[in-house]
N, CA, C and O of each residue as an XYZ file, in Angstrom:
216
protein
N     -36.817     16.281    -20.439
C     -35.634     16.430    -19.665
C     -35.914     15.492    -18.485
O     -37.003     15.517    -17.911
N     -34.818     14.578    -18.093
C     -34.910     13.681    -16.566
C     -34.263     14.688    -15.418
O     -33.241     15.364    -15.539
N     -34.770     14.638    -14.759
C     -33.952     15.360    -13.473
C     -33.623     13.957    -12.410
O     -34.411     13.054    -12.131
N     -32.486     14.093    -12.039
C     -32.108     13.096    -11.028
C     -32.147     13.885     -9.551
O     -31.791     15.020     -9.234
N     -32.694     12.859     -8.841
C     -32.792     13.243     -7.216
C     -31.479     12.713     -6.746
O     -30.990     11.775     -7.375
N     -30.925     13.146     -5.835
C     -29.301     13.070     -4.990
C     -29.648     11.412     -4.526
O     -28.612     10.758     -4.409
N     -30.543     10.863     -4.329
C     -30.515      9.397     -3.963
C     -30.665      8.447     -5.011
O     -30.572      7.236     -4.809
N     -30.927      9.031     -6.295
C     -31.450      8.064     -7.255
C     -29.811      7.344     -7.627
O     -29.688      6.132     -7.803
N     -28.889      8.105     -7.686
C     -27.945      7.586     -8.445
C     -26.790      6.943     -7.239
O     -26.524      7.549     -6.201
N     -26.224      5.686     -7.603
C     -25.505      4.990     -6.698
C     -24.307      4.315     -7.565
O     -24.435      4.076     -8.766
N     -23.098      4.029     -6.803
C     -21.847      3.560     -7.604
C     -22.255      2.033     -8.090
O     -21.631      1.478     -8.995
N     -23.378      1.396     -7.393
C     -23.846     -0.033     -7.923
C     -22.501     -0.994     -7.594
O     -21.533     -0.708     -6.889
N     -22.734     -2.056     -8.238
C     -21.788     -3.287     -8.094
C     -20.480     -2.980     -8.543
O     -19.507     -3.153     -7.808
N     -20.365     -2.451     -9.921
C     -19.275     -1.821    -10.638
C     -18.139     -1.115     -9.789
O     -16.960     -1.466     -9.756
N     -18.701     -0.080     -9.125
C     -17.835      0.416     -7.879
C     -17.584      0.059     -6.736
O     -16.726      0.658     -6.086
N     -18.400     -1.195     -6.128
C     -17.591     -1.897     -5.321
C     -16.695     -2.851     -5.749
O     -15.842     -3.234     -4.947
N     -16.729     -3.322     -6.902
C     -15.705     -4.372     -7.488
C     -14.331     -3.445     -7.552
O     -13.236     -3.796     -7.111
N     -14.633     -2.177     -8.201
C     -13.372     -1.327     -8.194
C     -12.521     -0.949     -7.158
O     -11.300     -0.811     -7.232
N     -13.465     -0.742     -5.884
C     -13.039     -0.398     -4.530
C     -12.325     -1.393     -4.151
O     -11.183     -1.240     -3.720
N     -13.012     -2.758     -4.283
C     -12.450     -4.113     -3.625
C     -11.366     -4.321     -4.259
O     -10.451     -4.643     -3.502
N     -11.074     -4.266     -5.401
C      -9.837     -4.876     -6.315
C      -8.713     -3.784     -5.591
O      -7.673     -4.202     -5.080
N      -9.093     -2.262     -5.626
C      -7.730     -1.643     -5.242
C      -7.471     -1.802     -3.651
O      -6.429     -1.362     -3.166
N      -8.381     -2.400     -2.906
C      -8.127     -2.631     -1.563
C      -7.013     -3.944     -1.654
O      -5.932     -3.954     -1.065
N      -7.440     -4.844     -2.371
C      -6.814     -6.022     -2.429
C      -5.218     -5.844     -3.066
O      -4.240     -6.409     -2.575
N      -5.178     -5.052     -4.112
C      -3.906     -4.710     -4.423
C      -3.214     -4.045     -3.445
O      -2.047     -4.346     -3.194
N      -3.905     -3.015     -2.757
C      -3.129     -2.117     -1.718
C      -2.637     -3.310     -0.677
O      -1.505     -3.052     -0.269
N      -3.196     -4.605     -0.105
C      -2.620     -5.155      0.720
C      -1.579     -5.828      0.328
O      -0.561     -5.751      1.016
N      -1.588     -6.739     -1.006
C      -0.779     -7.290     -1.588
C       0.703     -6.709     -1.711
O       1.766     -7.316     -1.582
N       0.478     -5.391     -1.992
C       1.747     -4.394     -2.080
C       2.156     -3.940     -0.857
O       3.369     -3.730     -0.842
N       1.534     -3.685      0.289
C       1.818     -3.712      1.497
C       2.935     -5.059      2.198
O       4.041     -4.992      2.734
N       2.062     -6.169      1.895
C       2.930     -7.293      2.467
C       4.036     -7.267      1.619
O       5.107     -7.144      2.213
N       4.087     -7.338      0.519
C       5.341     -7.227     -0.478
C       6.512     -6.515      0.117
O       7.634     -6.982      0.317
N       6.005     -5.119      0.409
C       7.157     -3.882      0.590
C       7.508     -4.421      2.497
O       8.668     -4.222      2.859
N       6.875     -4.826      3.188
C       7.192     -5.433      4.409
C       8.059     -6.530      4.469
O       8.776     -6.709      5.454
N       8.057     -7.418      3.326
C       8.883     -8.565      2.936
C      10.244     -7.973      2.521
O      11.313     -8.381      2.976
N      10.119     -6.960      1.605
C      11.539     -6.537      1.065
C      12.269     -5.434      2.168
O      13.434     -5.048      2.075
N      11.320     -5.037      3.205
C      12.048     -4.076      4.173
C      12.788     -4.930      5.439
O      13.641     -4.465      6.196
N      12.197     -6.387      5.466
C      13.283     -7.101      6.472
C      14.448     -7.379      5.679
O      15.432     -7.755      6.316
N      14.562     -7.277      4.400
C      15.751     -8.005      3.797
C      16.765     -6.793      3.988
O      17.961     -7.072      3.903
N      16.460     -5.686      4.196
C      17.519     -4.624      4.262
C      18.453     -4.725      5.494
O      17.945     -4.882      6.605
N      19.752     -4.645      5.352
C      20.517     -4.734      6.510
C      21.000     -3.329      6.773
O      21.611     -2.709      5.902
N      20.699     -2.746      8.124
C      21.380     -1.334      8.178
C      22.338     -1.705      9.061
O      22.242     -2.577      9.924
N      23.513     -0.827      8.748
C      24.600     -1.345      9.848
C      24.413     -0.441     11.083
O      23.790      0.619     11.038
N      24.943     -0.892     12.082
C      24.905     -0.074     13.311
C      25.932      0.759     13.611
O      26.992      0.437     13.072
N      25.966      1.884     14.409
C      26.758      2.743     14.846
C      28.184      2.079     14.928
O      29.125      2.450     14.227
N      28.262      0.944     15.961
C      29.381      0.288     16.364
C      30.205     -0.168     15.183
O      31.411      0.078     15.193
N      29.595     -0.888     14.042
C      29.874     -1.510     12.838
C      30.801     -0.420     11.992
O      31.921     -0.604     11.515
N      30.027      0.697     11.962
C      30.630      1.924     11.277
C      31.767      2.227     11.817
O      32.714      2.530     11.091
N      31.910      2.198     13.437
C      33.124      2.899     13.815
C      34.236      1.598     13.702
O      35.437      1.867     13.725
N      33.911      0.579     13.614
C      35.024     -0.324     13.398
C      35.657     -0.400     12.003
O      36.833     -0.630     11.721
N      34.868     -0.213     11.389
C      35.449     -0.254      9.937
C      36.174      1.286      9.774
O      36.959      1.534      8.858
N      35.820      2.169     10.704
C      36.747      3.660     10.447
C      38.204      3.062     11.024
O      39.265      3.224     10.421
N      38.104      2.504     12.008
C      39.324      1.990     12.995
C      40.472      1.539     12.254
O      41.649      1.878     12.378
N      39.841      0.572     11.321
C      40.882     -0.279     10.280
C      41.537      0.568      9.407
O      42.330      0.112      8.583
């Protein structure tokens, strides 16, 4: 039977690649979200009051 010591096991290259890909995907998603958020036009309170007055 083989006994593993705490320092013998590491995530290795595959673990690094997976974490790096998740980080890149997160960066791209945040950039896309910010781009979409700038397209949203929130009406101001004065604009709402003008529409109610009409």
